[in-house]
C-alpha positions in Angstrom: 10.7 89.8 145.3 10.1 92.3 142.5 10.7 90.2 139.4 9.8 86.5 139.8 10.6 85.7 136.1 14.2 87.1 136.4 14.6 85.3 139.7 13.5 81.9 138.3 15.7 82.3 135.2 18.7 83.2 137.4 18.2 80.1 139.5 18.2 78.0 136.4 21.5 79.5 135.3 23.0 79.0 138.7 21.8 75.4 138.7 23.5 74.8 135.4 26.8 76.5 136.4 28.4 75.1 139.5 32.0 74.1 140.4 33.5 70.7 139.8 35.9 69.1 142.2 38.7 71.2 140.8 37.0 74.5 141.4 36.1 75.1 137.7 32.7 75.5 136.2 31.4 72.1 134.9 29.2 73.6 132.2 30.5 72.9 128.7 29.7 76.4 127.5 32.2 77.9 130.1 35.1 75.7 128.9 36.1 75.1 132.5 36.5 78.7 133.6 37.5 79.3 137.1 34.3 79.3 139.3 32.3 81.4 139.7 32.2 81.7 136.0 30.8 84.8 134.2 27.4 83.2 133.9 27.2 82.3 137.6 28.3 85.8 138.6 25.7 87.4 136.3 23.0 85.1 137.6 23.8 86.0 141.2 23.6 89.7 140.2 20.2 89.0 138.6 19.0 87.4 141.8 19.9 90.6 143.6 18.2 92.7 141.0 15.1 90.5 141.2 14.9 91.4 144.9 16.4 88.2 146.4 18.3 89.4 149.4 19.0 85.9 150.8 21.8 85.0 148.4 25.2 86.4 147.5 28.1 85.3 145.3 29.6 83.3 148.2 26.4 81.6 149.2 25.5 78.0 148.4 23.1 77.9 145.5 20.8 75.7 147.5 20.0 78.6 149.8 18.2 80.3 146.9 15.9 77.4 146.5 14.5 77.9 150.1 12.3 80.6 148.9 8.6 80.0 149.7 6.6 78.7 146.8 9.6 77.3 144.9 9.9 73.5 145.0 13.4 72.2 145.4 15.1 71.0 142.2 18.0 68.7 141.6 20.6 69.4 139.0 21.0 67.1 136.1 24.5 66.2 137.2 23.1 65.1 140.6 20.4 63.1 138.9 22.9 61.3 136.7 25.1 60.3 139.6 
């Protein structure tokens, strides 16, 4: 990994922008754009730029959390459920 700060920020964005049951982004800022929304696509691109070769646009965002030294986090939506 070449840029841990960019990597962590991208993971936070991915965590906040995930699809609902209808296949649209459930983040209010995206106004229910088709998923992957612009923010999610840019965050995946940032992961690649940060040196993360384990994730891609089609990968589950949980795979990114399996990086060593990064504790698993739950999304706010999962915690509210």
